[in-house]
Structure formats: structure tokens, C-alpha cells
C-alpha positions, 0 to 999 in steps of 0.5 A: 500500500503506497503512502501519499505524500500527505500521509508521510507528512502526517506521520512525520508531524505525529513523530515530531509531536511524540518527540516533543512530548518525550523532550518535555518529560525528560526536562521535567525529570531533570528539574525534579532531580535537581530539586531533589538534590537541592532539597537534600542539601538544604535539609542537611545544612539546616540540620547541621546548623541546628545541631551546632547551634540548638539555640536557633531551633525556637527562633521565629523565621524573622529572628533566624533571618536577623541572626544569619544577617548579623553573624554570617551575611556580613563582611567577616562571613564573606571573607571566611567563606572566600578563604574556605573556597580558596582552601578547597580549590587548593586542596582540589588542585593538590588532589589532582596533582597527586593523581598525575604523579609520575609512577615508578617501575613497580607502579607506585607514585613517586613522592615529589613533595616534602612533608607538610609542616604542622602549624598552630592554626591546624591545632586550633581547628582540630585540638588534640587532647594531651597524650597521657604519660605512658612511661612506667617506672621500673625499680630495677632500672636506675634511670626510671627509679631515680625519676620516680623517687624510689 
């Protein structure tokens, strides 16, 4: 059965309409996934804020807005955010460089960087409790016996 030109045109128009609907559905799926990712991020960050500052839980929306503007959305907060972003970019660059290190004959990465020195600011962020004195006194050892006063 031979198709007329008009039948072919009608079939193509029908196919175009189907493809348009398919495109719209895919676009809706993409937007829904983006909303889902954004919602997760917002819930996670709001939960973190409430866990760190439980005093913010009973605040009204207006009070909470004022709190954020006075503590975070100011020059100091923006400067700190810029520092964190810069540190993240530096860390990402370092991580990328680590993956591109030259390999030795056995396939392991060669170490071309010197060890990083520890600094006091690191300890301020992640303070470590002092280690207990694990030295035991041995009465038969004259050095440790002298320290213990035996």
C-alpha cells in the first residue's frame, strides 16, 4: 500500500509531536532531580546548623533571618567563606596533582613533595587532647627509679 505524500507528512508531524512530548518529560525529570538534590542539601545544612547551634531551633523565621544577617551575611562571613573556597580549590588542585604523579617501575607514585609542616592554626581547628604519660617506672632500672623517687 503506497503512502501519499500527505500521509508521510502526517506521520512525520505525529513523530515530531511524540518527540516533543518525550523532550518535555525528560526536562521535567531533570528539574525534579535537581530539586531533589537541592532539597537534600538544604535539609542537611539546616540540620547541621541546628545541631551546632540548638539555640536557633525556637527562633521565629524573622529572628533566624536577623541572626544569619548579623553573624554570617556580613563582611567577616564573606571573607571566611572566600578563604574556605580558596582552601578547597587548593586542596582540589593538590588532589589532582597527586593523581598525575609520575609512577615508578613497580607502579607506585613517586613522592615529589616534602612533608607538610604542622602549624598552630591546624591545632586550633582540630585540638588534640594531651597524650597521657605512658612511661612506667621500673625499680630495677636506675634511670626510671631515680625519676620516680624510689
